[in-house]
C-alpha positions in Angstrom: 9.8 10.8 26.6 11.6 8.1 24.7 13.1 6.3 27.7 9.7 6.3 29.5 8.0 5.0 26.4 10.7 2.4 26.1 10.4 1.4 29.8 6.6 1.2 29.9 6.3 -0.7 26.6 9.0 -3.4 27.3 8.4 -3.9 31.1 6.3 -7.0 30.6 9.0 -8.5 28.4 12.1 -7.7 30.6 12.8 -6.2 34.0 13.8 -2.5 33.7 15.4 -0.1 36.0 15.3 3.6 34.9 18.1 5.8 36.2 18.1 9.5 35.5 20.2 12.6 36.3 19.0 15.9 37.7 17.8 18.8 35.7 19.5 22.1 35.4 17.8 25.2 36.8 16.9 26.5 33.4 15.3 23.2 32.3 11.6 22.1 32.6 10.8 19.1 34.8 9.4 16.2 32.8 9.1 13.7 35.7 5.3 14.1 35.3 5.6 12.0 32.1 7.1 9.1 34.0 4.4 9.5 36.7 1.7 9.3 34.0 2.9 5.8 33.1 3.8 4.7 36.7 7.4 4.4 35.7 9.7 4.7 38.8 12.9 6.7 38.4 16.1 6.3 40.5 17.7 9.7 40.5 21.5 10.3 40.6 21.5 14.0 41.6 25.1 14.6 40.6 24.5 13.4 37.0 23.7 16.7 35.2 23.8 18.1 31.7 26.7 20.6 32.3 30.3 19.4 32.6 31.5 19.6 36.2 34.5 17.4 37.0 33.7 16.9 40.7 30.0 16.2 40.1 30.8 13.9 37.2 33.2 11.8 39.3 30.6 11.5 42.0 27.9 10.6 39.4 30.2 7.9 38.0 30.8 6.2 41.3 27.1 6.3 42.2 26.3 4.7 38.8 29.0 2.1 39.4 27.6 1.2 42.8 24.0 0.9 41.5 25.2 -1.3 38.6 27.2 -3.5 40.9 24.2 -3.8 43.2 21.6 -4.6 40.6 23.9 -6.8 38.3 21.9 -6.1 35.1 22.3 -8.2 31.9 22.3 -5.0 29.8 23.0 -1.4 30.4 21.3 0.8 27.8 22.4 4.4 27.9 21.0 7.6 26.4 22.4 11.1 25.8 26.1 12.1 25.8 26.9 12.5 29.5 24.9 9.5 30.7 26.2 7.5 27.8 29.8 8.2 28.7 29.6 7.7 32.5 27.1 4.9 32.2 29.1 2.8 29.7 32.4 3.2 31.6 30.7 2.3 34.9 29.0 -0.7 33.2 32.3 -1.9 31.7 34.2 -1.7 35.1 31.2 -3.3 36.9 31.5 -6.3 34.6 28.3 -5.9 32.6 28.8 -7.8 29.3 26.3 -6.0 27.2 26.6 -2.2 26.9 24.3 -0.3 24.5 24.2 3.3 23.6 21.5 5.2 21.8 22.4 8.2 19.7 19.6 10.8 19.8 21.5 13.3 17.6 25.2 13.9 17.0 27.2 16.8 18.4 30.0 16.6 15.8 28.8 19.3 13.4 30.6 22.1 15.1 27.7 23.7 17.0 29.9 23.7 20.2 33.0 24.9 18.3 35.4 22.9 16.2 37.7 22.1 19.1 35.0 20.7 21.4 33.4 18.8 18.5 36.7 17.1 17.7 37.1 16.1 21.4 33.5 14.8 21.5 34.2 12.8 18.3 37.4 11.2 19.7 35.6 10.3 22.9 32.7 8.6 21.0 35.1 6.7 18.8 37.0 5.5 21.9 33.8 4.5 23.8 32.4 2.7 20.8 35.2 0.1 21.1 33.7 -0.9 24.4 30.1 -0.7 23.3 28.3 -3.9 22.4 25.8 -2.3 20.1 25.0 1.3 19.1 21.4 2.3 18.3 20.7 4.9 15.7 17.2 6.3 15.6 17.1 6.7 11.8 18.8 5.3 8.8 20.3 8.7 8.0 21.7 8.9 11.5 23.3 5.5 11.1 25.0 6.6 7.9 26.3 9.8 9.7 27.8 7.6 12.5 29.5 5.5 9.8 30.8 8.6 8.0 32.2 10.0 11.2 33.9 6.6 11.8 32.2 6.1 15.2 31.7 2.4 14.5 31.4 0.0 11.6 28.0 -0.6 10.1 27.6 -4.1 11.7 27.8 -2.6 15.2 25.0 -0.1 14.5 21.3 -1.0 14.6 18.5 1.2 13.5 15.5 1.4 15.8 13.2 4.3 15.2 11.4 6.1 18.1 8.0 4.8 19.2 5.3 6.9 20.6 2.1 6.5 22.6 -0.2 8.5 20.3 -3.0 8.6 22.9 -0.8 10.8 25.0 -0.6 13.5 22.4 -4.1 13.4 20.7 -6.1 16.5 21.7 -9.5 16.3 23.3 -12.4 18.3 22.0 -11.8 20.9 24.8 -8.2 21.4 23.7 -9.3 23.0 20.4 -9.4 26.7 20.6 -8.0 26.9 24.1 -4.6 28.2 23.1 -6.0 30.9 21.0 -8.5 31.9 23.7 -5.7 32.0 26.4 -3.6 34.4 24.3 -6.4 36.3 22.7 -5.5 35.1 19.2 -8.1 35.8 16.4 -10.0 32.7 15.3 -8.9 33.3 11.6 -5.2 33.7 12.5 -2.6 31.1 11.4 -0.6 29.6 14.3 3.0 28.5 13.7 4.7 26.7 16.6 8.2 25.7 17.7 8.3 23.0 20.4 11.8 22.4 21.8 14.4 23.0 24.4 15.7 26.6 24.1 19.3 25.5 23.4 21.8 26.7 20.7 21.5 23.5 18.7 17.8 24.1 18.2 18.4 27.4 16.5 15.3 29.2 17.8 16.9 32.4 16.5 16.1 31.4 13.0 12.5 30.8 14.0 12.4 34.4 15.3 14.0 35.7 12.1 11.2 34.0 10.1 8.6 35.5 12.3 10.1 38.9 11.6 9.8 38.5 7.9 6.0 37.7 8.4 5.2 40.4 10.9 2.6 42.0 8.7 0.7 38.7 8.1 -2.2 37.4 10.3 0.2 34.8 11.7 1.1 34.2 15.4 4.3 32.4 16.4 4.5 30.3 19.6 7.8 29.2 21.2 7.0 26.3 23.5 9.8 25.2 25.9 12.5 26.4 28.2 16.3 26.3 28.4 19.5 28.3 28.7 18.7 30.7 25.9 15.4 31.8 27.3 16.4 35.3 28.2 18.5 35.8 25.1 15.6 34.9 22.9 13.2 37.0 24.9 15.5 40.0 24.3 15.7 39.3 20.6 11.9 39.2 20.3 11.6 42.5 22.3 14.3 44.2 20.3 12.6 43.3 17.0 9.2 44.4 18.5 7.6 41.1 17.4 4.3 41.3 19.4 3.0 38.2 17.5 5.7 36.0 18.9 4.7 34.3 22.2 6.9 32.4 24.5 4.9 30.0 26.7 7.7 28.4 28.7 7.7 24.6 29.3 4.3 23.0 29.2 3.3 19.7 30.8 0.5 19.4 28.3 1.2 20.4 24.7 -2.0 19.0 23.3 -3.6 22.4 23.1 -0.6 23.6 21.1 -1.0 20.9 18.4 -4.8 21.3 18.5 -4.5 25.0 17.5 -1.3 24.9 15.4 -1.5 25.0 11.6 2.2 24.6 11.1 5.1 23.2 13.2 8.4 24.8 12.3 11.7 23.0 13.2 14.8 25.1 12.7 17.4 22.9 14.3 21.1 22.8 13.5 21.2 19.1 14.4 18.6 16.5 15.3 18.1 12.8 15.9 14.4 12.1 15.3 12.6 15.1 16.7 9.6 14.0 18.8 7.8 17.3 18.2 7.7 16.3 14.5 6.2 12.9 15.2 3.6 14.7 17.5 2.8 17.1 14.7 2.5 14.4 12.1 0.1 12.3 14.2 -2.1 15.4 14.7 -2.0 16.3 11.0 -0.1 19.5 11.7 2.0 20.5 8.6 5.7 20.4 9.4 8.4 22.5 7.8 11.9 21.6 8.9 15.6 22.1 8.3 17.2 19.1 6.6 19.3 17.8 9.5 19.8 14.4 11.3 16.9 12.0 10.9 14.3 14.6 9.8 14.2 13.2 6.2 13.4 9.8 7.7 10.4 11.2 9.5 8.6 12.6 6.5 8.8 12.7 2.7 9.4 16.2 1.3 6.3 17.6 -0.4 4.3 14.5 0.5 3.9 14.4 4.3 5.8 17.6 5.2 8.4 20.0 3.9 12.1 20.0 4.2 14.2 23.2 3.6 17.9 22.5 2.7 19.2 26.0 3.6 19.1 27.9 6.9 17.5 30.8 5.0 14.6 32.5 6.8 13.1 33.7 3.5 12.8 30.2 2.2 10.8 29.2 5.3 8.7 32.4 5.1 7.9 31.7 1.4 6.8 28.1 2.2 4.5 29.3 5.1 2.9 31.8 2.7 2.4 29.1 0.1 0.5 27.0 2.7 -1.7 29.7 4.1 -2.5 31.2 0.6 -3.7 27.8 -0.7 -0.9 27.1 -3.1 -0.4 23.7 -1.6 -2.9 20.8 -1.1 -2.9 21.0 2.7 -5.4 18.2 3.2 -3.3 15.7 1.2 -0.2 16.7 3.3 -2.1 16.3 6.6 -3.5 12.9 5.6 -0.1 11.6 4.5 1.5 13.0 7.7 -0.7 10.9 9.9 -0.3 7.8 7.9 3.5 8.2 8.1 3.5 8.6 11.8 1.2 5.6 12.4 3.3 3.4 10.1 6.8 4.3 11.3 6.5 5.3 14.9 4.2 3.0 16.8 5.0 2.0 20.4 4.5 -1.7 19.7 7.1 -1.7 16.9 9.6 0.1 19.2 9.1 -2.5 22.0 9.4 -5.5 19.6 12.6 -4.3 17.9 14.3 -3.3 21.2 13.6 -6.6 23.0 14.7 -8.5 19.9 18.0 -6.6 20.0 18.4 -7.2 23.8 17.9 -10.9 23.3 20.3 -11.0 20.4 23.1 -9.2 22.3 22.6 -11.3 25.5 22.7 -14.5 23.5 
């Protein structure tokens, strides 16, 4: 979503070429989003999320050949695998400006201490050959400094930008989710929108649902990923018939139209797009305090941040909201203002192009 938004919003100001890898079998296909904005994608099929030495070498050489052919002024990379191969290919191809955007760090141990240490050493090494690093929140910039990835002067903060028209529900979206899944009109809907991966900690979401099984609350898990079957088994074993897995959806507007609360339970985050989508739609957000979440909303003002991975604390906050112990209308109003102020597409385009021009000189 971010790279398509970035491409479409800056294409009148600089010539862009968007290169993408292939999706894994367990991942949803989001090429529809690029089609919506008429953004062409050049695919490198061997570039994939999983580590595979033979495919990774093939992907590297294909990236190198594309960069040599196109002779770009700047190579701007996103995500760990593409960021590693893309920056090395750009360096060897003679590109003077190499930029890397962190969308969330993987140094907190979620892949095990050994792997996290290796990833950290790799990022520190690559940072030496990176012209500029982009953090998508002030808090993330501080994390990168604390992890000694790069000095402060090498890290720029550019928050995500979003096309709010894309996510604003139509009149026909309201009530459609409840109707599709036969949810009572007076039920509270709590949603989790994410890739079903370990870092997103959907298990905690299910544990919270278990604590509230006797309430008139339905829990929606929207997305796909490698933990799909594991999470499905967990739901079935706990006999949680009010937890519904929708799979990946091309259109999530009905989800935000009918959701009262968005629950984010991640172990690590950059700036979660689902939170921005919820804020602009005045859906109350409750989230773990990780990554750039605290830069997305102000606790108790435009959303709620929970400092512990404690399902009971989340459950208590949900009950406070649905039982009227919290001024919901004030939170919703402040949420929308926060999103409109901090995450506009125009601001993203302006700041990014300014950085490009500054680095090219």
